[in-house]
N, C-alpha and C positions, 0 to 999 in steps of 0.2 A: 592435543597440546594447546588448546585455546583457553585463555583466561581473559574474560571481557566483562567489564562493569559498565553499565549504562545508568547515568543519573536521571532522576525524574525530570521530564521535560526536554531531554535531549532528543535530537533527530539525527539518527545515525545511518549513513549509507553503508551497506555491505557490498563490496565490489570484489572483483577478481576473476580469474579464468573460469570457464565452464567446468563443472565437476570438482570445484575446489572445496565445496562444503558450505556454500552460502545458504542455500535453501534448507539444508540439513540444520544449520544453526537456527534458522527461523522456526523450523518445525519443533525444535526442542521447547520453545517458549509456550506452545499450546499443547505440548505432550502428544503430538502426532507420533513422536518416538521419544524414547528416553536415552540418555547417555549411557554408554557401557561403563564408563568410569566418571567420577566427579558428580557434580550436581548443579541444578539450576535453581536460583533463588530469586523470588519476586517479592518486593515489598518486605523483605526480611524473612519470608517463609520459604523453605524448600518446597517446590511445587508438587513433589510427590506426596506431601502431607495434605495437600488441598484436594477437595473433590474436583472432578473434571468440570462439573457444573459451576462451581465457584471460580475456578481458574478461567474458564472460557467466557464467563460472564464479564470478565475484566479485560478481555483481549478481543480486538476486531482484526480479522485477517482478510486482506484485499488481494485477490489473485489477479494474474494476467487476464484470465477469462472470467469475467463477472458472471456469477450464477444468478440467472433470472428464471422466473417460473411463468408458465403459460396462463397468466392472469392479467389483471389491469396494472398499469403503472402505479396507481395509488396503493394497491395491495402489495406490490413488490417493495415499495419504499416502507410501508407500514410494518413489514416483517422485522424491521429494526427494533421496534418496541411495541409490545402488545398494548393496545388501548390508545395509541397515538391519535391525536385529533387531526382533522383536516388542516387546520391552521399550522400545526407542527409539521405535517407532511409537506405542505407548500413551502414553509420556511426552510426546511432541510433541502428541498429541491432547488430553491433559489441559492442557498449557500453552496450547493454543489454544481452551480452553473447548468442546471438541467431544466429549470422552469420554462425558459423561452422555447426550447424545442418541444417540450411537452405540450405547451399551449398551441403550438402550430400543428399538432397531430389531431386528426378527427377524433373527437371525444375527450381530448385533453388528458386529464389524469385518469379517466375511465377507459382510455384506449387499451386494447389488448396487445401485449407485446409478442405473442407467439411462443412456440416451443424454444426454450433456452434463450429467449429474447431475440429470436432470429429476425424480427421485423425492424430491429434497431441496428445502427452502426456500432462498431466496437467502442468508440468514444462515448456514445450515448449510453450504452450498457454500463460502462464504467462509472459514468456520472450518476446514474441511478443507484448503482451499488454504493457510491460514496454518500449519497443522500441517506440511504438506509443505514450506513455506518454512523453518520452524524446523529441519527435518532438513537442509535445504541449508546452513544456517549460513553465509551469505555476509556479508561486511563491509558491503555496501551494499544498501539496500532502496529500491525505487521503488514508491510507492503511487499508483495512478491512479484516483481517485474510488472508493476501496475500500468506502465505506459508502453510496454513492448508492442510493436506492430501497429501503433497509431500514427497517422500522418501528423506533420508538425502542428497544424492548427488544432486538431483534436487533442494532441498531447498537451499543448499549451493550456487548453481549457481544463483538462484533467489535472494538470499540475497545479493550476490555480485553485481548483476544488480541493486537492490534497492539502495545499497550504492551510486552508480553512479547517480541514478535518484534523490535522495533527497539531494545530496551534494549542499550546498549553498541555499537550499530552506527550507521552514517551513514544517514540516511533523508531522502528527498524525498517529500513527500505533496502531490500535485495534488488539490485538493479545493474543493468548494462547501459543505462541512459545517463550521459554526463549532466544533463539538466537536473535530474533528480539528485545527483551527488552534490552539485553546486548549491542546491537549495537546502542542503542539510547542514547542521552545525558541526558535524564530525564525519569523517570517512575512515572506514576500516577495510583494509585490503586483506583478503584471505586467500591463501594458496597452499594446496596440499595439506589442508587441515591446520594451517598455522597462520598467525597474524604477521604480515610483513610490513604493513604501514598502518599508522593510527594517528590522525591529526585533523585539524580543520581543513576544509578545501583550500583556503588561501595559503596556509602553511605548506601543504603538500604541493600546490602549484609552484610555490617559490623554491622548494627544497628537493623535490623528488622527480628525477628523470622518468622513473617508472610511471608515476601518476600522470605526468604531462603526456607521455606517450599513449597511455590508456585513454586520456581525454581526447586526444587527436584521433585515435583509431575509433573510439566509440562514437564521436561526433560524425565521422565519415560514414560509419555503418548506419547510424540513426537517420542521417539525411538521405541515405540511399534506400531506406526502407519506406514502405508506404501502404497503408490500409486505412479504411474509413472508420 
C-alpha cells in the first residue's frame, strides 16, 4: 500500500522501525526484487521495460558495508568509471574527504587495501566507495544505512562527502541516523508497509510527536554506538 513519488533532485530519507519495508523499497529501484503488485517508474519509464544494464547504469547504491577489493586504492576508486584519469580519481577522492588519509598511507593511491578493505577503517572504506560513486556520476543515488556503525567524527566526514555526492541528484537514504534525515529535503516514515509520515524535516519536527520521539531515540542510539 505504498504510493511514493520522488521529484528529480529530491533527497528523501526513508525511516521507520526495523522490518517495516525500508530496504525493500530501495531494492525495488535497482530491481533487486520486483513488486508483486503495482509498478516502479523512473524518468517516465516502467523499469521492467528497461534492461538491467540501462537501469543500473543510472543508479548508484551505497551500502552500510562498502565493497572494496584486494587491490590498490587507485584501482578501487577507478572501478567507478572505466578509463578514469589519475586527475579524475584524485579529484573524486578530494570531494569524498578521502585524499588526506590516502596520502598519509605508505604508497598513497598505490597502497593495497587488503581483502574487503580490511586495512582501512569503516569510515575510510565508505569514503573510498563515495569517491568511486562520484566517478560513476549517476542521476540517482540509493544510500542504505551508509553511516551506521561509524563513530561521530567518521560519520561527520562521510556525511559531508555524501552531501557532495547527492548534490544535484535524486537520492533515497534508508537510515536510522537522525543527521542523515536532517540533511534531507524530505522524510518519509514507513511502518508495516505503509507511509505514516511524509514531509520536510522542519515540518515534521514542528508537527509530529512520532518524528520528534524517533529523533531523540535515534540520537541516543547513535551517540552510544562507536566504531572506527
